[in-house]
Steps between C-alpha positions, in 0.01 A plus 500: 500500500199632687412870546626514864839355400538746212414797723748392755773438245430848343527668844835313558626632163385855583692497833802342329507785252466760780789339684723524201409858431544612864830321520620676187393831647672427832821422313518867399324644810623289788402750770133544399329365814148504341615296204670252736176465702307454182743234374494313830117500502498362147751239606292388790177483299681311218625239752146453637349465157767245393444299814128498443537406135741214583277363775198489263665425161855379560839649420543802275863427411685179413748557784216451746413149374622154547408177323417432133303561298487870572142604588514824307503323171130411559382856511501773237834657419530875589443610135181291481323665787225741407492759778189672364276404782 
């Protein structure tokens, strides 16, 4: 996994975390317009990053693949990635 791929994957993980957190906040504060705007912005950026990653490196999840053997078995597993760039 090269540096660019690691950086992109890390950014996807960051936005994924932000989406979970803002969704949890919105569960208890459903009328917070600013939080909703923030969540929607994170969602849009996350989708863009995932599309970019998949175009360059292939699917991120096994439900986005077809054919065997699965390509993700050739790369490092998530716990094997050293994100210390």
